[in-house]
C-alpha positions in Angstrom: -198.4 -143.9 32.3 -195.0 -145.0 33.5 -193.6 -141.5 33.1 -196.5 -140.2 35.1 -195.8 -142.7 37.9 -192.1 -141.9 37.8 -192.9 -138.2 38.1 -195.3 -138.8 41.0 -192.7 -141.0 42.8 -190.0 -138.3 42.2 -192.2 -135.6 43.7 -193.0 -137.9 46.7 -189.2 -138.4 47.2 -188.6 -134.6 47.0 -191.3 -133.9 49.5 -190.0 -136.6 51.8 -186.4 -135.1 51.6 -187.8 -131.6 52.2 -189.8 -132.8 55.2 -186.8 -134.6 56.7 -184.6 -131.6 56.3 -187.2 -129.4 57.9 -187.6 -131.8 60.8 -183.8 -131.8 61.3 -183.5 -128.0 61.5 -186.8 -127.6 63.5 -185.0 -128.2 66.9 -182.4 -125.6 66.0 -185.1 -123.0 65.3 -186.9 -123.9 68.5 -183.6 -123.6 70.4 -182.9 -120.1 69.1 -186.5 -118.9 69.7 -186.3 -120.2 73.3 -182.8 -118.7 73.8 -183.9 -115.2 72.8 -187.1 -115.6 74.7 -185.1 -116.4 77.8 -182.9 -113.4 77.3 -185.9 -111.1 77.2 -187.3 -112.7 80.3 -184.1 -112.5 82.3 -182.9 -109.0 81.1 -186.3 -107.2 80.9 -186.7 -106.3 84.6 -183.3 -104.7 84.8 -183.8 -102.9 81.5 -187.2 -101.5 82.6 -185.8 -100.2 85.9 -183.0 -98.5 84.1 -185.0 -96.8 81.3 -188.6 -96.4 82.6 -188.3 -92.8 83.5 -186.7 -92.0 80.2 -189.6 -93.7 78.5 -192.0 -91.6 80.6 -190.2 -88.4 79.7 -190.6 -89.2 76.1 -194.3 -90.1 76.6 -194.9 -86.6 78.0 -192.9 -85.0 75.3 -194.3 -86.9 72.3 -197.5 -88.6 73.2 -196.3 -92.1 72.6 -197.3 -94.3 75.6 -194.4 -95.3 77.8 -195.5 -99.0 77.6 -195.1 -98.9 73.8 -191.7 -97.2 74.1 -190.4 -99.7 76.6 -192.0 -102.7 74.9 -190.5 -101.8 71.5 -187.1 -101.2 73.0 -187.1 -104.5 74.8 -188.3 -106.3 71.7 -186.0 -104.6 69.2 -182.9 -104.6 71.3 -183.4 -107.9 73.2 -183.6 -105.8 76.4 -180.4 -103.9 75.5 -178.3 -107.0 74.8 -178.2 -106.9 70.9 -175.0 -105.8 69.2 -176.8 -102.9 67.6 -177.9 -101.6 71.0 -174.5 -102.2 72.7 -172.3 -100.9 70.0 -174.4 -98.2 68.4 -177.0 -97.3 71.1 -179.8 -98.1 68.7 -182.5 -99.6 70.9 -185.4 -99.5 68.3 -184.0 -101.0 65.2 -184.5 -97.8 63.1 -182.8 -98.0 59.8 -181.0 -95.1 58.2 -183.0 -93.6 55.3 -181.8 -91.1 52.8 -182.9 -88.2 55.0 -180.7 -89.4 58.0 -177.7 -87.2 58.5 -176.2 -88.9 61.5 -173.8 -91.9 61.9 -174.7 -95.2 60.4 -173.7 -98.8 61.0 -174.1 -102.1 59.0 -175.9 -104.9 60.9 -177.8 -108.0 60.1 -181.6 -108.2 60.5 -184.4 -110.2 58.9 -183.2 -109.3 55.4 -180.8 -111.7 53.6 -178.1 -109.0 53.4 -176.9 -106.6 56.1 -178.9 -103.3 56.5 -177.8 -99.8 57.3 -179.0 -98.6 60.7 -178.9 -95.4 62.6 -176.1 -95.0 65.2 -176.2 -92.8 68.2 -173.8 -91.3 70.8 -176.0 -92.3 73.7 -179.2 -94.2 74.5 -181.2 -91.1 75.2 -180.7 -90.0 71.6 -182.1 -93.3 70.4 -185.2 -92.8 72.6 -185.7 -89.2 71.4 -185.2 -90.2 67.7 -187.7 -93.1 68.1 -190.5 -90.9 69.3 -189.7 -88.2 66.7 -189.7 -90.9 64.0 -193.2 -92.0 65.0 -194.5 -88.4 65.2 -192.9 -87.3 61.9 -193.2 -90.3 59.5 -196.9 -89.8 58.8 -197.6 -93.5 59.0 -198.7 -93.4 62.6 -200.8 -90.2 62.8 -204.0 -92.1 63.7 -202.3 -93.6 66.7 -201.9 -90.3 68.4 -205.7 -90.1 68.5 -205.9 -93.2 70.6 -206.2 -93.2 74.4 -202.9 -93.0 76.2 -203.5 -96.5 77.7 -204.6 -98.2 74.5 -201.4 -100.1 74.0 -203.1 -102.8 72.0 -204.3 -100.2 69.5 -200.8 -98.8 69.3 -199.2 -102.2 68.8 -201.5 -103.1 66.0 -201.2 -99.7 64.4 -197.4 -99.9 64.4 -197.5 -103.2 62.6 -200.1 -101.8 60.1 -198.0 -98.7 59.6 -195.0 -100.8 58.5 -192.7 -100.4 61.6 -191.7 -104.1 61.3 -192.0 -106.9 58.7 -192.3 -109.6 61.4 -195.8 -111.2 60.9 -196.5 -111.5 64.6 -194.9 -108.1 65.6 -198.1 -106.7 67.2 -198.8 -109.9 69.2 -195.1 -110.1 70.3 -195.2 -106.4 71.4 -198.4 -106.9 73.3 -197.0 -110.0 75.0 -193.9 -108.1 76.2 -196.0 -105.3 77.6 -198.4 -107.6 79.4 -195.7 -110.0 80.7 -193.8 -107.0 82.2 -196.9 -105.0 83.2 -195.6 -102.0 81.3 -199.0 -100.4 81.0 -198.7 -99.1 84.5 -196.1 -96.7 83.3 -198.7 -94.9 81.1 -200.5 -93.7 84.2 -199.7 -90.3 85.8 -199.5 -91.7 89.3 -196.6 -93.9 88.2 -194.3 -90.9 87.6 -191.4 -90.7 90.0 -192.4 -87.2 91.4 -195.3 -84.8 90.9 -194.7 -81.1 91.4 -197.2 -78.7 93.1 -198.9 -78.0 89.7 -201.1 -80.8 88.6 -199.9 -80.6 84.9 -196.2 -80.6 85.7 -194.0 -83.6 86.3 -190.4 -84.1 87.5 -188.8 -87.1 85.9 -185.6 -88.4 87.5 -183.1 -89.1 84.7 -180.2 -90.0 86.8 -176.8 -88.4 87.2 -175.4 -89.7 83.9 -178.3 -88.7 81.7 -177.8 -86.1 79.0 -180.7 -83.6 79.0 -181.2 -80.9 76.4 -184.0 -78.7 75.2 -185.7 -79.5 71.9 -187.5 -76.9 69.8 -190.0 -79.6 68.6 -191.2 -80.5 72.1 -194.6 -79.3 73.3 -193.4 -78.5 76.8 -190.6 -76.7 78.4 -187.7 -78.7 79.9 -185.2 -77.6 82.6 -182.5 -79.6 84.3 -181.8 -78.9 87.9 -178.7 -79.8 90.1 -180.3 -83.1 91.2 -180.2 -84.5 87.7 -184.0 -84.1 87.3 -186.0 -82.8 84.4 -188.8 -80.4 85.0 -191.4 -80.9 82.2 -194.4 -78.6 81.9 -197.1 -80.2 79.8 -199.1 -77.7 77.8 
């Protein structure tokens, strides 16, 4: 009986110590969560303004909603402020699998040890690879049957398909989309310019953008002297 009481007291002491340690680090956890949340809130508008037309171009080319593209980019790259985004132009946290033939970089994520991520020469390549990854992996085929404005369906489908291990990934992505009203970029009337044909769009990529044709695209792309891309959606 005495041994049983001793064991019970010992367990109570252990639980007390664990609880006290947890309470001590809880403010630290809350601080970092608040810190990163503030970064997203402060940097998101500038990031959206810079990359919204690129996201829309990729929506037309791939079928992935622009709201999802921008929302994931903001969430994965902390609105372009993460080391992975700044140093390796990886805005979507895509890791380098065995089939990846491009450059790689070691970076820390949710795993205990550093992971190997894909590295790009410019941000446009990261956006292109992200949508190609969603189209080609096979895990997200059902999402392309959803409506183009069903960002909640896409968010939940990305989580179910294994895009991220974070438990609240879908909720966090939906929150970013709604807080920044990203769903408006899924609508045709939000595109920068519409040409004479109803199924053609001109997306202004800016003077410093790198535009190139891609054999996998469903439409034809041509760059003009104004730094715009003519995309014919077929």
